[in-house]
Every structure is written in C-alpha cells, then in structure tokens.
N, C-alpha and C positions, 0 to 999 in steps of 0.2 A: 502603469500596471504594477509598479513596485508597491504601491499602497495595498493592493489586493494580495500580493505575494507576502507582504509582511503579516497580514491577517492570517494567511494560511500557515506561515511559519509559527505564529503564536499558537494556533490550533495544534499543529504538529508537536509542539513542546508539551502541551497538555496531554496529548495522546501518549507520547513517550513516557511522561511521568506516570500516568495511570497504568500503562503496560508494565513499567519497571516495578511499580508497587505490587501488582498482581503476580508478576513473575517471581519477585522476591518472596512473596507469601508462600509460593509453591516450591521455591528453591530451583526454579526452572531457568535454564540457559539454553538458548538455541545453539545447536552444534552443527548446523548445516546438514541435517539428515535428509532423507529422500522426501519427507513430508514438509520440508520447509517452504517458505513463501517463494523462494527462487525457483522451485520446481512445481509449484502449484499454478494452475491455469486460472488467471484472474482477468476479468474485464474491469476496466476503470471507466467511470461514468461522469467525470467532471472535466469541463474545459479548463478550469483554473489549474487543476493538478497537471493536466497535459501541458499547458502552456508554461507552467512553472518548471516542470521537468525539462522541457525542450529549451527554455531560456538558459538553464544552467548547463545543459548538454552542449548548447551552442558556444559556451565559453571554453570548452575543452579544445585541445590541440587538433589540428586537421587530421593527424594520424588516428587519434582516439575517435573522432567523429566517424572517420572512414571505417574503423574497426567496429564501432557500435552499429553502424548501418549494415555492415556485412553480417554481424551476429544476429541482427534483427531479421534479415532476409533468411538466414539459416533457420532461425527459430520458427518463422512463419511457414517454412517448407517442411518442417519436421514436427508439426503439432501433435501428430498421433503417437509420438515416442516420448512425450513428457520432457521436452527439452528444458534446459536451464535458462533462466532469464538472461537476455543479452547484456544486462548491466552487471551480471555476476562475473567477477574476474578473480580467479583463485579464491573463491568463497568470500569475497568482499565486494559489496555493492559500489560500483564506480561513482554513483550519485547518491550515496547513503543518506546524506542530509536532506535531500529533496525527494526521497522515495515516497510513493503515494500512500494514502491512508491504509489501504488493505494490507500492504506490505508491513506497515507499522503494527497492526493489530493482530496479525495472524498468529495462531498457535495457542493462545491462552484461552481457557474456558471463559465463556461469556454468555450473556443473555441479551435479548432485545425486548425491552419493556415498552411496547408501543401502546399508547392509550387506546382503549377500546378493543384491543386484541389480546389473545392469549399470549403470555410471555413465551418466547422461543428461547430455548437453551441449547448451547453448543458445548460439547465436552472438551474442546481443544484438540490439538494435534496428537497423533498417536505416540510420538516420541516422549511426550510428557505424561501419558496416562497414569503410570504408577505414582508419579509425584502428585498429580492432580487428585487422585483417589485417596491418597494417604492423609490428606488434611481437609478441613472444612472448606466448602466452596467460598471463594473470595468474590464478593459481588462486583462484577465488571459488566456494566451496562453500556453497550456501544451507542445506544440511541442518542444521548446528548452530543456525542461527536458527530454523528450523522446529521443531526439537526443543525448544529453550528456550520458544518460543511455545506449543507443545503443553503443556508442563509448567505454564506460567502459566495457560493456559486451563483445564486440568484442575482446578487449585487454585481458580480463580475460579468455575467451575461448581459445585464442591462447596460453596463458601461461599454462593453465590447461589441454589443449587438449580435452576439452569438445566439443562435436558435437551434432547435432540433435536439436530437438525442446524440449522445456519444457512447459508444460501446467498443473500446479498443484495449488491446493488450499493450504493454510497454513496447513490445516489438513493433506493433502497428505505429505507435507514436514515433519511435526512433527511425522508422523508415522514412520519415519526413525530414530528417537531417540533411 
C-alpha cells in the first residue's frame, strides 16, 4: 500500500504548493475562524485517503487513538451544532501531513473547469472575502487535482479490490480506530 500512499503524498505536495501560491497572491492566512475547514462539514469520497489517514492514525499512541475515537463519537453525536473536527487539537491538526484533499484546498477562491460543462466558480471562504475582492482573481482550477486523485483512487481500488462508494466524514473514519 505504501506505493499508493507515496503517489498520494506527491499529489498532496502539488496541492499544497498550488494552495500556497494562491493564498500568497491574496495575502490570505487561515486563522482558524468559524468558516475554516475544521468546522466545515465535509464528506470524503476516496478509500485511499481514508486508508492513508487511518494508517497514520494507527501509529499514534494508544492514548491518542482513544482520544481521537472519543472525539469522533462526540462529533457524530453533535452534527447539528457544527462541531470541530476530531483531529483538531488546540487549533492544530493532529494528522496535518495526511489531512485529506478537501481540508487542503478549502478557503481559497477556485473554479472547476470540467470539459463540456459551464465553469463553476467558488468565491472562497468568508474570512478572506475582503482580501479576495481586493485583487485580481488568481486562476485556481481544482479539476486537475480531482482528476489525478481519481486516477490514484482507481488504481488503489483495483489493487485492494475495494468497491462501492464511500461517503464518510473524518469522524466516521476515526470511529474505526
């Protein structure tokens, strides 16, 4: 599985570089506001990201794993109150290096340029609105990242014989620890 995780790591590096370039253009720094990815409700849709996250969570101490599992249960029981991600510990992600794609890309204005469809545009998070509106739009198309992720996921599913759909929050994933 490590060969697939290495492909995923390389994609994450590309995402982080593109995000930093866009954030720098706007002068944007995430400061842990209420609109941040840790308070946003995201479903994750790839087995490889889930398995990568769980493989690294599995390396944590028994106490940390127990704590994350308890946080995950609390999160799942309080979904209607916009709880904070179970991986958030004092505004720092416990597994920051292996956080999923959506956590990496959240907040920056972007577009989805899908061939044959009208380009979809997202203005970014509310915390950066004044910064985003003050300068010219920085072209940030997420589609190449989604395309590469889909290719890695397809290859991973074939190798692991995983089928079906996945639609889980990080809390759902951590409940399997």
